[in-house]
N, C-alpha and C positions, 0 to 999 in steps of 0.2 A: 520626537524623532530625531535621529542624527542625520545630518546631511552626508551622502555617502562619499563626496568628493572624488567622483571618478575624474580622470584626466579628460577634459574635453578634446583632447587630441587622441583618436584612436590609434593613429600610426604615424610617425615621423618617417618620411622618405630620406634615407640615409645620402648625404652629399648634395642634397636639393633643397631649395626653399620652398618645399611642398609638404603639406601634412593632411592627411585625412582625419576631418572631425566629425565627430558624432553628428554635430548640426547638419552638415552637408550630406553625411550618409542617410540620415532620416528623410530627407528631401527625395533622395533617390529611391529609398523604400516607398515612400508614399506614391511616387509616379510609377513604380512597378506594380504596385497594388492597384492603382487607378487603371493602368493598362490591362491588367488581368480581368478586371471587372467589366471594361469596354468590350473586351473580345467575348466574354461571356454573354453580355447583352446583346452583342451582335449576332452571336450563335443562335439566341433565343427568338431573334426579330424585333426585339424590343428597340435596339439602336439600329436605325434605318440606314446602315450601310453594309457593305461585305465584310466578313471576317477579316480579310486581307487589309482592309482600309482603316478598320477600326482602331488600330494603334496610332494611325496618323493624327488623331484627335490629341494623343499625349505630346506629340511634337509641338502643336500649336499651344497647348497648356503650359509647357515647360517654359516657353518664352513668355506667356502671359503672366504665369506667376512670378517669375524672376524680374522681369522689368516692371510689371505692375506692383509688386510687392516693395520693390526698391524705391520706385517713384512715390509710392504713398507713404512709406516711411519718411522719405526725404521731405515731402510736402506736408505731412501732419505732426512729425515728431522731431526731425531733426534737419534743419534747412541747410546745414553746413554740408551735407551729401549733395546739394545741388551743384556743388563743384564737380566737374565731370571726372578729375582724377580719384575724387573719393567716392563718386557714384558707382564705379565700376569695381570697387573692392568689396564685393558681396560675400566673399569668404571671411570677412570680419564680422558678418551678421548685419543686421538692420533691415529686415524684411517685415512689412506690415501686412496682416491678413487681409484687411478691406481693400488695400491697395492690390494685392494679388487677386483677390475676387474681381476687382474692377478689370485688371488685365486678362483673367480668364474670359469675362464677359466679351471683351474685344476679341480674343483668340477665338472663342466660339463662333462670334460674327463672322470673321474672315473664313473660318473652317465651313460654315454654312454656305457662305457667298461661293467658296471655291467649288463646293460639291453639290450645290443647288439643293440644300436641305431645309426643312423648316426649323426654326431655331429651338421651339419649345421641347421637343423630344430629345435634341442634343443637350439642352440644359438639364433635363431629366437624368439623362445618362452621366454627365459630369457630377451632378448632384449625388447619385449613388456611389460614385467611386471616389469621393473626396475624403470621406471621414477616417479612412484608415491613415492618410497622410496627415491629418489634423492631430490625431493620437501619436503619430511617432514624431512629429516636430515640436509638440509641447513636452515630450519626453526629452528631446534634446535641449529645450529651453532649462529643463530642470537640471540635466546634467552640467550645462552651463552656469547654473547659479543664478540666472538672469530672470526677470519678469516675476520675481518673487512678490509675495503678498503683504499686505499691511501689518502693522504691529498687533501682536496678541498676547494673550496671558500664556505663560510656560506650560500651564496644564491643559490648554486646548489641544483636542486630538489632532496630531500631526504637526504641530507647531515645532519650527526648528529654526536654527541660526544659520544664515548663509554667509560663507566665507567672503563673498563679493559684496557684501554689505558694506556701504562707506564706512560704518562705525567698525566693522570687522577689519577692512583694510587698514584703517588708521592704527588700530592695536597691533596688528602685524607689521606696521611700518610700511606699507605698500602703497600709500596714497601718492598722487602727483607724478606725472612724467614717465611713468613706467609703461611699457608696452604691454598688451593684453597677454602675450605669452610670458613676459616675465613674472606677471601676476600669477598665472596658471601654474608655472613651474614652482614658484614659492610657495603656493597653497598645498602643493603636493607634498613639499618639504615640511610644511607646518603641520600636516596630518600624518607625517611619518611614513609617507608612502615612498619618498624619494631621500636621498642624502644630499645635503647642500653641496658637498664636494663633487657629487655626479653631475649636478646641473650647473655649477659655476662657470663652466666655459660656455654654455649656451645662452647665458644672461647678457643682456646690453650693457655695453661699457658706459654709455652716456645716456641721459634722459632725453625727452622730446625738446628741451631747450638747449641741448648741447653741452650739458653739465655732467661732469663725471659722478657716477653712482657710487656711493660708499656702501657696498655690499656687506663689508665686514662689522659695519653697524646695524645693518638690517638683519643679518644672520640670526644673532640671539633673540630676536623678537618673533622669530618663526616657530611659534608654538602655539597651536590651536587651541589645545585644552586650556592653557592659561588665558588666553584671549576671549574664549567663550565663556570662561568662568569669571572673568573681571567684572568687579562690582563698582558702581560709584552712586553717592547720594542723589536723589532726585530733589525737584523743588520742595517737596515737603520732608526732606530729611531722611527719607526712607532709602535703603539700599536697592539697587536695580541693576539689571544686567547692562553693561556697556553695550554689547551686541545684542540687539533685541530680537525676541522671539518673532517669527512671522508665519503667516499661513503660506503652505506651499502651493500657491495658487497655479502654478504651472501643472501640476498634478490634477487639480481640481478641473481645470479647463480641458486637458486631455481626456479625462474621464467622461465629462459632460458634453464637450463639443464634439469630441471625436468619438468615443465610445457609445456613449447613450444615444445621441443623435443618429449615429450610424446604425445602432440595432434598431431604433425607430423605423428608419427608411427600409431596413431589411425586412421588418415585420410587414410593413405596409406593402412592401413590393411582393413578398411571399403571398400575403392575402388577397393580392389583386392580380396574381400572375394570369388566372385565366381570363379576366376582364380588366386590363390595365387602365389605371385613372386617365383621365383626358390630359393631353400632353401639356407639359408645365406644372402639373399639380405635385409631383415629388420634388422639383426645384423648389416650389413654395413651401412644402413641408421643411425642407432642408433650410432654408432662410429663415422661417420662423423659429425653427427648433435652435439654430445657432444663435439667432438674436436673443431668445429668452435665456439661454445658457450664459452668453457672454455678457448681456446686460445684468443679470443677476450676480455673476462672479466679479464683476467690476466692484462691487463693494467690499470685496476682501483682496483684490489686486491693487497693489501699490501703484498709483499714476506715475508716469515718467516724471523725472526730477525737473524737467524744463517747466512743466506746468505748476511747480511750486513757487516759481519766481514772483516777486513783488508781493509775498504774503498771500498768494493765492492758496486755496486748499486742495489743489489738483484737479479742480474742475474747469469746464471751458464754456459751457452753454446751459443755462437753465439748471444749474447745479449738478450737471452730468458730466463725467469724465469724457475724454476724447473717445476712448472705446465705445462707451455708450451712446455719445453722439453719432458715430459713424454707424453704430448697430441700428440706429432709428432708419436709416437709409435702407438697410436690409429689409426691415418691415414694410417700407414703402414699396420697395422691389417686390416683395412676396404679394402685396394686396394688388400691384399692377398687374402681375401675373394672373391671380385668380380673377381679375376683371377683364383680362383681355378676352375678345369675342372668340367664342368656341371655334369659328370656321379656320382662325389662324392657328389655334392649338392642334387642330386635326392634320396640319399639314406636316 
């Protein structure tokens, strides 16, 4: 398959340093879908609040997702973001699902405390509303060309070459010192979607170290077809692609963690509509379903680069990646919910 190379920026705001990105838009889509679900569940009496109050949960969850997701990414993946000036720049990406989940747990606790509600049914409500957002954000990850998978054979179904792969950026002359937007615009040029002359004035004049950027030397290298077809001999003397083929793991995750887990919850909810499961059970199903999906897909998702330092193979604990390690905590959480005394769940 060919990477579609959509511009990660959906719309530039003229004369302002503001852009509407697919990544941010998909979060908005996810929150709107969740709010619609919360209102419907309140109308049916499943979510034990008035219809007018149901959207308030989204207000709490937005802050939980953004603050928790950013804090989780900073703690588990990129400690440089602990710098307050870097931490607040969420528009540059860097949100971790498990951190966002922890943030939502805190947000739900505050919501329940504010309105005097039992936690378990509120957790069920959140679980039933979260999956569309997961699907949407994984789609945005794919558009961004990030969180791609491990190397695979070119004849593997779905295998593709990503232009933001370090090897691809090297072939295109886009390694080192350039801003994220510089790379995105140059990738659009390399794919023939924009002319270099049309983006030249939008590119940075100096790199991150203050050195002038020689765009005249870079321009001739902006040819994706040549970069993707470039071959080099490997250690056995056989020719292989310089830009490796990889699993589109963002799509795998969106389909499994978002679509399939969401359909599972929808089916369970429909089948139990007349007699709902005990409070907390739907949340436990979500946690277990997501955990199984994420743990399995980590075998084809490329671990973050920082976990390869020092000759490491990308694992952090007992042969597990960071994603798998954090997912174990979700399984523990699901088991605790299932073991929680029934009298608490009924509240």
